[in-house]
C-alpha positions, 0 to 999 in steps of 0.5 A: 386445337383451333387457332384463330386468325388473330393468333397467327402473328404471335404463333409465327413469331414464336416459331421464328424465335425457336428456330433462331434459338435452335440454329444459326443457319438461316436456310434451316430457319427458313425451312422451319418457317416454311413448315410452320405455315403449311396447313396442317389440315384442310378444315378451315 
């Protein structure tokens, strides 16, 4: 799936909202966000 740079703010906001719904532990939320911003491939 190709994600355009303009999509990143909304995608990350969705990840944060899901993390907050999943746990109230801010450390775990941060870990989820860190995982979300890791590049999944080297193809850019």
